[in-house]
C-alpha positions as CSV (number, residue, x, y, z in Angstrom):
1,M,88.8,127.2,98.1
2,K,85.8,126.4,100.4
3,R,82.7,124.4,99.8
4,S,80.7,127.6,99.2
5,D,83.1,128.6,96.4
6,I,82.0,125.6,94.3
7,H,79.7,126.8,91.5
8,P,78.0,125.0,90.0
9,M,77.7,122.2,92.6
10,P,78.5,119.0,90.7
11,E,75.6,116.6,90.3
12,Y,76.1,113.3,92.1
13,Y,79.1,114.5,94.1
14,D,77.1,117.1,95.9
15,R,75.9,114.4,98.3
16,Y,79.5,114.1,99.5
17,I,80.6,117.7,99.3
18,M,77.6,118.9,101.4
19,L,78.8,116.6,104.2
20,V,81.9,118.6,104.9
21,D,82.3,121.9,106.7
22,D,82.6,125.1,104.7
23,V,86.3,125.6,105.5
24,D,89.3,126.3,103.4
25,L,90.5,123.2,101.6
26,A,94.1,123.6,103.0
27,A,92.8,123.7,106.5
28,A,90.6,120.7,105.9
29,F,93.6,118.8,104.6
30,Q,95.6,119.6,107.7
31,E,92.7,118.6,109.9
32,S,92.5,115.3,108.0
33,L,96.2,114.6,108.8
34,Q,95.5,115.2,112.4
35,Q,92.5,112.8,112.3
36,I,94.6,110.1,110.6
37,A,97.3,110.5,113.3
38,M,94.6,109.9,115.9
39,I,93.2,106.7,114.4
40,D,93.1,104.0,117.1
41,Q,94.9,101.4,115.2
42,D,94.7,98.9,118.1
43,R,90.9,99.1,118.1
44,L,90.7,98.8,114.4
45,A,93.1,95.8,114.5
46,S,90.8,94.1,117.0
47,L,88.0,94.5,114.4
48,E,90.0,94.2,111.2
49,D,88.3,91.1,109.7
50,R,84.8,91.6,111.0
51,T,81.9,92.9,109.1
52,Y,78.7,94.5,110.4
53,A,76.6,92.1,108.3
54,P,77.2,89.2,106.0
55,G,78.6,90.2,102.6
56,K,79.7,93.6,103.8
57,W,83.3,95.0,103.8
58,T,85.7,94.4,106.6
59,V,87.4,97.3,108.4
60,K,90.5,96.5,106.4
61,G,88.4,96.5,103.2
62,I,86.9,99.9,104.1
63,L,90.3,101.4,104.7
64,L,91.7,100.0,101.5
65,H,88.6,101.4,99.7
66,V,89.3,104.9,101.1
67,N,92.9,104.6,99.8
68,D,91.9,103.4,96.4
69,I,89.2,106.0,95.9
70,E,91.4,108.9,97.0
71,R,93.9,107.8,94.3
72,I,91.2,107.6,91.7
73,H,89.9,111.0,92.5
74,C,93.4,112.5,92.5
75,Y,93.9,111.1,89.0
76,R,90.6,112.7,87.9
77,T,91.5,116.0,89.6
78,L,94.8,116.1,87.7
79,M,93.0,115.6,84.4
80,Y,90.7,118.5,85.2
81,A,93.6,120.7,86.4
82,R,95.5,120.1,83.2
83,R,92.3,120.6,81.1
84,E,92.5,117.1,79.6
85,P,89.2,116.8,77.7
86,T,88.9,113.0,78.1
87,T,86.2,111.9,80.5
88,P,87.8,109.6,83.1
89,A,86.3,106.1,83.1
90,S,83.9,104.9,85.7
91,F,84.8,102.2,88.1
92,D,83.1,99.4,90.1
93,S,83.8,99.8,93.8
94,D,82.6,96.3,94.5
95,L,84.9,94.8,91.9
96,L,87.8,96.8,93.3
97,A,87.0,95.5,96.8
98,L,86.7,92.0,95.6
99,N,90.1,92.1,94.0
100,S,91.8,94.2,96.7
101,K,93.2,91.3,98.8
102,A,92.5,93.5,101.8
103,E,92.7,90.5,104.1
104,S,96.4,90.2,103.5
105,R,97.1,93.7,104.6
106,T,97.6,95.1,108.1
107,I,95.7,98.0,109.8
108,A,99.1,99.7,110.4
109,G,100.1,99.4,106.8
110,L,96.7,100.6,105.5
111,V,96.8,103.7,107.8
112,A,100.4,104.4,106.8
113,E,99.3,104.2,103.2
114,L,96.4,106.5,103.9
115,K,98.7,109.1,105.4
116,A,101.1,108.8,102.4
117,I,98.3,109.2,99.9
118,R,96.9,112.2,101.8
119,L,100.3,113.9,101.8
120,A,100.6,113.3,98.1
121,T,97.1,114.8,97.6
122,I,98.0,117.8,99.6
123,A,101.2,118.3,97.6
124,M,99.2,118.1,94.3
125,F,96.6,120.6,95.5
126,S,99.2,123.0,96.8
127,G,100.4,123.4,93.3
128,F,97.0,124.6,92.0
129,D,96.3,128.3,91.7
130,A,92.8,129.8,91.9
131,E,92.3,129.5,88.1
132,T,93.2,125.8,88.2
133,M,90.9,125.2,91.1
134,A,88.0,126.6,89.1
135,N,88.5,124.1,86.3
136,T,85.7,121.7,85.7
137,G,85.3,118.4,83.8
138,F,83.1,115.3,83.5
139,S,83.4,112.3,85.7
140,W,81.7,109.3,84.3
141,K,78.4,110.9,83.2
142,Y,78.3,113.9,85.6
């Protein structure tokens, strides 16, 4: 499946979907693994507890957020794939970040976790056929 295969384009999520190239999902996943492998962990570690402005997330907080959100979206994807009619609950990104304890984590650990999550995501999607990939559902109110 490619971005251009998504019909109708889901409201709200279109702002994220339109940021990616119109390439096959499997190819995009493989590219993402290469990008994860190329992360300059030493550079991130030198910035790990800094923020770009007061009250904003640290580099570690951002990485942990990416990990959390991929997990949440995988759960939602599984619900749609299995045609579960329940609408998954919304979540508060700021509350997740506040309670994440990102400061106690390491950049290396967060990057390793990201890779593991991405591999699990790829494994899940590789089990979906074209019919499953066309399933839809509601997320929060969209």
